[in-house]
N, C-alpha and C positions, 0 to 999 in steps of 0.2 A: 484119758485125761493126763496121763504121765507125759504125753507129748507136749502138752501145754507148758509144763514146767521146763522141759528142755528147750523149747523154742524161745522162752524168755531170755535164756542165757545167750542163745544164738542172736537174738535181736540186739543185745547190747553191742555185739560186734558189727552186725549189719547196719546199724543205724549210723555208723560213721560214714557210710557211703550213700545215705539217703538224705535228700534235702528235706529239712523239717519245715512243715507248713506252719506259719505263724500268723497269717492274717485270716485264714478260713480253713474249714475242713471239707471233706468230700460231700457232706450233707449240703453245704452251701453251694457246691458245684451243681448239685441237683437243682437247686433253686434257680441258678443262672440259666440252666437249660430250658426252663419253662417261662422265661420272661416274655416270650412272644404270645403266650396265651392270654385270654382276657383277664382283667384284674380280679374278677370274682373267682376265677378258677385258681389263681395264684394264692389267694387268701386261704384256700382250703388245704394247702400243702403245709403240714406241720412237721418240721425236721427236728431231730434231737438237739442240734446245734444251730445257732445263727451267729453271723459275724457282727461286729460293731458297725460296719458299713451298712449292713442290712437293717439293723435297728435304727440307725440314724435316718434312713430313708422311710421307715415305717413308724417313726416315733409318734406321729399324730393319728395313726389309725384308730378308729373308734373301738375296735375289739381287742386292742393290745392292753395287757395289764403287766406292768413291770414291777418285779419284786426284788428288793435287796435282801439277801439271805445271810449277810455277814455275821460272824461270831468272832469275838476277840479271844485270843488265847494268851495267857500269861504263864510263863515258865519261871520256876525258881528252884532252889536246892531241894525242895520238898516234892517237886513234881510240877504239875500244871493244873490250871483251872480255867474254865471257860466263862466268859461274861457276855452279856448282851451288847451288841454294837449299836444300840439305838443312838447313843450320844454322838458317835462318829457319823452315822447316817444323817443326823440333824445338821451336821456341819457341811456335808457334801454328799450328793448322790446324783444319779442320772435323772434328768427332767422327767416328771410324771411318775417316778418310782414311789412305791410304798415300802415300808419296812416290815418284812416277814420275820418275826422274832422266834427263832428256833430254840432260844432259851426261855421264852415266855409262852405265849398263847399257842404255840405249835408243839409244845411238849407237855407231858403230864406234870402238873404243878405240885401234886402231893407226894411225889416220889423223891427219894434221896439220891437216886441215880440220875445221870445226865441223859437227856434226849430220849426219854421213854415216850413211846407213841401215846398220844392223847386218846381219850375215848372217842368213838365214832361221831357222836353228836357234837362233842367239843371241837373236833377237827373240822367238821362241816361248818360249824358256826364261825370258826376262826378264818377259814378260807372265804366264806361269804363276806365277812367283815373287811377283807382285803379287796373286795369288789370283783371277785371272780364269778363269772357266769358260766353256764355250761358250754356256751359257744365262744368264750374268750380264748385268745391266744396269750398264754402266760409266758413271759420272758423272765428267767431267773438269773441273777448274777451275784457275785460276791466281790468284796474289795480285797480279799487276801488269800482265799483258798477255794478252788473250784469244787471241793468236796461238799461245802455247805450248800451250794446250789444243787448239786447232785442229790443230797439228802432230801431236799424238799421235792425235787423232781420225782424221786422214787416214792415219796409219801403220796404225792398227787396221783401217781400211777396206781398205788395201792388203793386209793380212793376211787379208782375207775376213771380218772381224768387223763385223757390222751393228748391234750392240746397244749403241752408245755415244752418249751425249748430253753436250753442254757446258752447264755451269752458267752461265746468262746473268748477267753482272755479276761473276762470280767471288767471291773471298773478300770483296772490298770490299762487294758487295751483301749478302752473308750477314751481315756485321757491322753494316751500316747498318740491317738489320731487327731488330737486337738478338738474333740467334740466337747460341748459345754457340760458343766455340772451346775447344780443349784443347791441352795439350802431351803428352798421353798417347799412347804408341805402341800400334799394333795388331799382334798376333801374326799373322804371315803364314802362311796355309795355302795350299800349292801348289794351283793350279787345273789344269784340263784343256784349256785353250785349245789349239786345233789350227790352225796356220797354213795358210791356203788362198789362195795367191798370186793377186792380181788385177793382172796385169802392166800393163794399160792405165792404171792410176792413177798410175804413175810414168813420167816421160819422161827420156830421156838425151840427151847432147850431140848425137849424130848426128841424132836426131829433131828437136831444136830447130834445128839447122843447116838441115835440109830445110824447116822451116816458113817460113823467110825467103822462099822462092820458091814456097810452096804456099798458094794462095789459099783452100783448103778448111780450113786450120788457122789459128786465131787465137792469137797469142802475147801474153801479158799480163805486163807489168812491174808488180809489186806494191809497188814502193818509192815514195817521195815524188816529187812533180813535179820538185823541184829536183835530186834525184839522177838521175831519168830524163833530164832535159835536159842534165845534166853540169855544173850550177852548182857541184857539189861531188861527191866520190866517196869511198866507204869502201874502195875497191879500187884496184888499180894502173892501171886504165884507166877513163876517164870515159864517161858516157852510158849508153845502153841497147842491148840486143841488136837488131840491125837487123831491122825488120819488126814490132817489138812496140808495142802500144798501152799507155798508162799507166792503170792502175786501182788506185790506192793502197789497201792494206789498211785504212788509217785511215778511208777513206770509208764503210766498212761498220759502224763503231762510232760511237755518238753521244757527246756530251760527258760523259755520265754513265758511260760504259764498258759500255753494253749494245749488243748486236748490233741493227742496225736491223731492224724487222719486215718481213714479206714485201711488204706494199703499197709500202713505200719501195724495196725491191729492184726491184720491177717498174718503178718510175719510172726507176731508175738503169740498168737492163739491158734495152735494147731490141735483141734479137738472136735469131737462130735458136738455140734451145736444144739442137738436135741437132748443132751445129757442134763439131768437135774443138777443144778449148781447152787450151792449156798455160800454166800460170802459173809465174813464177819471181820471185826476189828476190835476196837476198845468199847465204842458206844454206838456203832452202827452208822457212822458218818463216812469214814474212808471206805467202808464196805459198800455203801450206797454208790460211791464213785466208781468202784470196780464193777458193780452190778450195772450201772448206767453204761459203762463202756462195753461190757459184754453184750448188753442189749444193742448198742450201736453196731457191734460186730456180727449180729445176727443170731446170738444165742436165744433159744426159745423158752427155756424153763429155768429162770434165775430167781432166787429169793435172797433176802437179806435177813441175817440173824440180828435183829435189832437190839436184843439184850447184850450180845457179844461178850467180851471178856469181863466187863464189869459185873455181869450176872454170873457167868460161867465159873469164875474163880471162887465164888461164895460157897459152892458146894464141893468139899474136899474129894468126894467120890467121882466128880467129873474128871475124866482123864486128860492129862496134858503131857507133852513130850518135849524134851530138850534136844537141841541139835538141828541140823539142816535137812533132815529127812522126815517124811510124814509120820 
């Protein structure tokens, strides 16, 4: 996995010579190749990413469920805090969309920490209330940061739901294409989503602790290089979890806000795709974005440490390291 870290640096140089895809990703190219098949067959193809053009063409499909996953982030001299984006959603959203509140019903409400996974029964109830059926095609988007959509994408995958896609470029790309938005609400009809736990997709503190001495597991810090090194910290302890390499979630998004296409991911990630990989960040959001992109790149055994640094730093004996080496 050391090769993965080296290839990220090489990618920063090579990307100057590679055309950045801003309207679609290779997953969408796959959809384009099958347009001659019967409509029923096309509907069965669920790709990790869809373009805004694809969504505009399928906006009225009966099995499509569109979810706005946006969260507001406020920064000040004391740090940052996250708030529900319900009020912004009420002003403007993609037609037919519903608001999936990662600060509300999709997180554990009796926890002092942010974005703690809800209980299984609560998660199933919340997803059903959003109108998700077992055969729905869920389209996730955000108005400000693709990581929010990736967080719910990973949660749904943890719940055994494989029929979710992220809208590449989010609300910004939708509006830039001149597609309409609305303030009208959609009547929620309860769905029949059934939770089917996939435990390997979520890691816990004990597993992360073991990974520091287990060469068969790669631990990935998804935060910025400065935070990784300890130049600054949003938490009570600086640096990164001992043994972790740095693979910032921002590396997977281009300057226009689109996820990088598969060919660029292949340049970034030179590693055994069967290696057990655990991603973390501050609260499991950026880590979900990195995990999502590792999945896109073909990695088979990826988990997110949902507790991440907000949990890790609470125990002084949990090892952390300063500097730019694991």
